[in-house]
C-alpha positions in Angstrom: 42.8 31.9 9.4 44.2 33.1 6.1 42.0 35.7 4.4 44.1 35.9 1.2 43.3 32.5 -0.3 44.8 31.7 -3.6 45.0 28.7 -5.8 48.2 26.8 -4.9 48.5 25.4 -8.4 48.4 28.8 -10.1 51.9 29.9 -11.1 54.0 31.1 -14.0 55.4 27.9 -15.5 57.9 29.8 -17.6 59.6 31.1 -14.4 60.3 27.5 -13.2 63.8 26.1 -13.9 64.0 22.7 -15.7 64.0 19.7 -13.4 65.5 17.5 -16.2 68.8 16.9 -14.3 67.3 16.9 -10.8 66.5 13.9 -8.5 63.7 14.1 -5.9 62.6 12.1 -2.9 59.0 12.4 -1.8 58.0 11.3 1.7 54.2 10.8 2.1 52.2 10.3 5.2 49.7 7.3 5.1 47.4 9.2 7.6 44.5 10.9 5.8 45.3 8.9 2.6 42.6 10.5 0.4 44.4 13.8 1.0 48.0 12.7 1.0 47.7 10.6 -2.1 46.2 13.6 -3.9 49.1 15.7 -2.7 51.5 13.1 -4.0 49.8 13.0 -7.4 50.1 16.8 -7.6 53.8 16.8 -6.7 54.7 13.9 -8.9 52.8 15.3 -12.0 54.3 18.8 -11.5 57.9 17.4 -11.3 57.3 15.5 -14.5 55.7 18.5 -16.2 58.9 20.4 -15.5 61.2 17.8 -16.9 62.0 15.4 -14.0 62.4 11.8 -15.2 60.2 9.1 -13.5 63.3 7.2 -12.4 64.5 10.4 -10.6 61.4 10.7 -8.5 61.6 8.4 -5.5 58.6 7.9 -3.2 58.4 6.5 0.3 55.4 6.3 2.6 55.5 6.7 6.4 52.7 6.1 8.9 51.9 9.7 9.9 53.0 13.3 9.5 55.2 13.1 12.6 57.4 10.5 10.8 58.0 12.6 7.7 61.2 14.0 9.3 62.6 10.5 9.8 61.7 9.5 6.2 63.3 12.7 4.8 66.5 12.1 6.8 66.8 8.6 5.3 66.5 10.0 1.8 69.2 12.5 2.6 71.6 10.0 4.2 71.0 7.0 1.9 70.2 8.4 -1.6 71.6 11.0 -3.9 68.4 13.1 -4.2 68.8 16.8 -4.7 65.7 17.7 -2.5 63.1 15.9 -0.4 59.4 16.9 -0.4 57.5 16.0 2.7 53.7 15.6 2.2 51.2 15.1 5.0 47.9 16.3 6.4 47.1 17.0 10.0 43.4 17.9 10.8 42.6 19.6 14.0 40.6 17.5 16.5 39.3 17.8 20.0 42.7 17.2 21.7 46.0 19.0 21.7 47.5 16.2 19.6 47.2 18.5 16.5 49.5 21.1 18.1 52.2 18.5 19.0 52.3 16.9 15.7 52.3 20.2 13.8 55.1 21.6 16.0 57.1 18.4 15.8 57.1 18.1 12.0 57.7 21.8 11.5 60.7 21.8 13.8 62.0 18.5 12.4 61.9 19.7 8.8 63.5 23.0 9.8 66.3 21.1 11.5 67.0 19.0 8.4 67.2 22.2 6.3 69.7 23.7 8.7 71.8 20.5 9.2 72.0 19.2 5.6 72.9 20.9 2.3 69.8 19.6 0.5 66.5 21.3 0.7 63.6 19.6 2.6 60.3 21.0 1.6 57.3 21.4 4.0 54.3 20.2 2.2 52.1 19.5 5.2 48.5 20.7 5.4 47.5 21.8 8.9 43.8 22.4 8.6 40.9 22.9 11.0 38.7 20.5 9.1 38.4 17.9 6.3 36.9 20.5 3.8 39.9 22.8 4.2 42.2 19.8 3.5 40.2 18.8 0.4 40.3 22.4 -0.9 44.1 22.3 -0.8 44.6 18.8 -2.1 43.2 19.3 -5.6 40.1 21.2 -4.7 39.2 24.9 -5.2 42.5 26.1 -3.8 44.6 23.9 -6.0 47.1 21.3 -4.7 49.8 22.0 -2.1 51.7 19.1 -3.7 52.1 21.3 -6.8 53.5 24.0 -4.5 55.9 21.6 -2.9 57.3 20.4 -6.2 57.8 23.9 -7.5 59.5 24.9 -4.3 61.8 21.9 -4.5 62.8 22.7 -8.1 63.5 26.3 -7.3 65.5 25.4 -4.2 67.6 22.8 -6.1 68.4 25.5 -8.7 69.3 28.0 -5.9 71.5 25.4 -4.1 73.3 24.5 -7.3 74.0 28.2 -7.8 76.3 28.3 -4.8 79.8 27.1 -4.8 80.2 26.1 -1.1 78.8 22.5 -1.7 
């Protein structure tokens, strides 16, 4: 367990590039909706705060975190988004299901990042309990959706800085 807990929404806004000319896809898991909708709100509001236009923020819902990879792939293949943010929440239970879902979505998002020239951001909470998820979805530790949005903006700026596109 992490011992160096910090507020995920605490960052230097002046160090973030403008998102005015950027287009984003956000794929959100429907599982644990109280958590994932809070993550979506955090990401959406942060993108707008940094200049993204509402019409340039596309949102799609998928049944669970495991399906985030498939949703992200569709954004990459069928739209002109600059980055995709994957938002989900997997809470440990009494079976190994947690491990399989976490491993699958992590590997899937990694593969998309390697395969395609557009960043796919891992915004999936993998927590031991509901309280840890709440703490990271607008609670005392901020909102991982904010972190996902900031990461997406920075990665689009980085990607645009290279000529090999």
